[in-house]
Structure formats: C-alpha cells, structure tokens
DRENKEPA-86448 format. One line per field, with one value per residue (C-alpha): x negated, y negated, z. Coordinates in Angstrom, 2 decimals. Layout:
// DRENKEPA-86448
px [X  ...]
py [Y  ...]
pz [Z  ...]
This chain:
// DRENKEPA-86448
px [-0.55  -2.46  -3.26  -7.01  -8.85  -11.71  -14.50  -14.62  -17.96  -17.69  -18.91  -15.97  -13.17  -12.83  -12.62  -9.91  -7.92  -8.09  -6.77  -3.89  -3.11  -3.18  -0.73  1.67  1.52  2.17  5.25  6.48  6.57  9.40  10.86  14.27  14.45  13.88  16.62  14.23  13.72  14.04  11.11  9.18  9.83  8.53  5.39  4.75  5.19  2.66  0.19  0.48  -0.09  -3.32  -4.46  -3.64  -5.91  -8.66  -7.92  -5.86  -2.25  -0.42  2.45  4.53  7.06  9.13  8.18  11.55  11.18  7.36  7.19  5.46  2.91  0.63  -1.35  -4.01  -4.69  -6.34  -4.08  -3.20  -1.20  1.84  1.19]
py [-18.84  -18.88  -16.24  -16.52  -13.23  -12.31  -9.83  -7.00  -5.23  -1.52  -0.58  -2.49  -0.86  2.22  0.00  -2.20  0.85  2.27  -1.04  -1.00  2.63  1.90  -0.97  1.20  3.87  1.19  0.00  3.59  3.79  1.25  1.42  2.76  1.35  -2.34  -2.95  -4.92  -2.36  -4.93  -6.98  -3.77  -2.68  -6.02  -5.70  -2.12  -3.20  -6.02  -3.68  -1.15  -3.94  -4.88  -1.25  -1.02  -3.99  -1.96  1.03  3.11  3.60  5.18  7.61  6.82  9.32  9.65  12.12  11.75  10.50  10.55  7.62  7.82  10.05  8.33  9.91  7.90  8.58  6.83  4.28  4.74  1.84  2.74  2.39]
pz [-3.99  -7.22  -9.79  -9.21  -8.98  -6.73  -7.31  -4.79  -4.38  -5.18  -1.71  -0.16  -2.18  0.05  3.14  1.59  0.48  4.01  5.40  2.90  3.72  7.46  7.05  5.03  7.75  10.38  8.47  8.38  12.18  12.39  8.90  9.93  13.44  12.76  10.19  8.00  5.25  2.46  3.79  4.42  0.83  -0.45  1.64  0.50  -3.12  -2.64  -0.92  -3.74  -6.30  -4.49  -4.54  -8.25  -8.92  -7.25  -9.52  -7.09  -6.03  -3.12  -3.15  -0.09  1.21  4.35  7.06  8.76  12.31  12.03  9.59  6.22  4.59  2.12  -0.72  -2.53  -6.20  -9.15  -10.81  -14.46  -15.91  -18.01  -21.70]
C-alpha cells in the first residue's frame, strides 16, 4: 500500500460513509461469537480512519447480543 490520496467527489461522500457504517454494523453481528476481536478491532480502526479523511467519524458502541450501534458525527482532529 502507498500513502497516495484520492479525491472523492462531494456527492459520493455520503455513499462511502454508509458503506463504512454498514461494514461496522456487519462486524458487530459476529464480534463476540467469532473469537477474532483483535482483527475486528483493527478493521474498525481502519474504517474509522477512512471516515475521518472524509471529515466524519463514527462512535461505535455495543448493543449486547444485538451487535453494535453506530453514530456518525463530524470529525474534529485533536489539537
């Protein structure tokens, strides 16, 4: 992988964020059952980093046996 950046058209950002959110929710369905939480954590971290590059972030929390709940919000980098 390289550190090259791509330009994402503004009209595509919402679609990409929805794809990221959907993947996080999918991970949440098997997060406890599959015994691979470390790999899942790495993937969630990478997905959140992609969203941050688009100006947003996700708050991910457990819903117990129902998986994850995800809240999207604008990303503000730490100063």
